Each structure stands twice: as C-alpha cells, then as structure tokens.
C-alpha positions, 0 to 999 in steps of 0.5 A: 725529911724527904723531898716532896714531904708534907705534914699529916695529922694522924688520929690514933687510938692507943689503949682506948685513948685517942691521940693526935700525932704529926707525921712528915711523909709523902703520901697518906699511906706513907704516914700510916706506915710510919705510925704502924712502924712506931706503934705496931701493926695492931694500932687503930688509925682513925683518920689521916689528914693533910696539913700544910707544912710550915718549916718556920713553925718547927721546934 
C-alpha cells in the first residue's frame, strides 16, 4: 500500500452484471487505472466513490 492511499469503492459492469470492488489508491483516477489494468480497457466503470479506510477491518 502506498503512503497517502485511500480506499475507493468502484462499481463496474462485467458481462451485463454490476459488481462492486474495493481498490486502494491515492486518487480516483488511480483507482480507475487499477480496475482497467485488471479487467481490460473495455470495462464499463459506473462509479468511483471515496471510502474512509479503516486498517483494522482488513482480512
């Protein structure tokens, strides 16, 4: 995890199905880049929301 990173909740559409993923990144743009790197350039990103990161809630 990078210094200054926050947790973002990204809502994406994969094969007509909406999914929600948590991404740790510095900015919303970096969160989008992480999702596009994982799922490909053609992925449909619906929303990116900032969520307060709580380190004690990690699995």
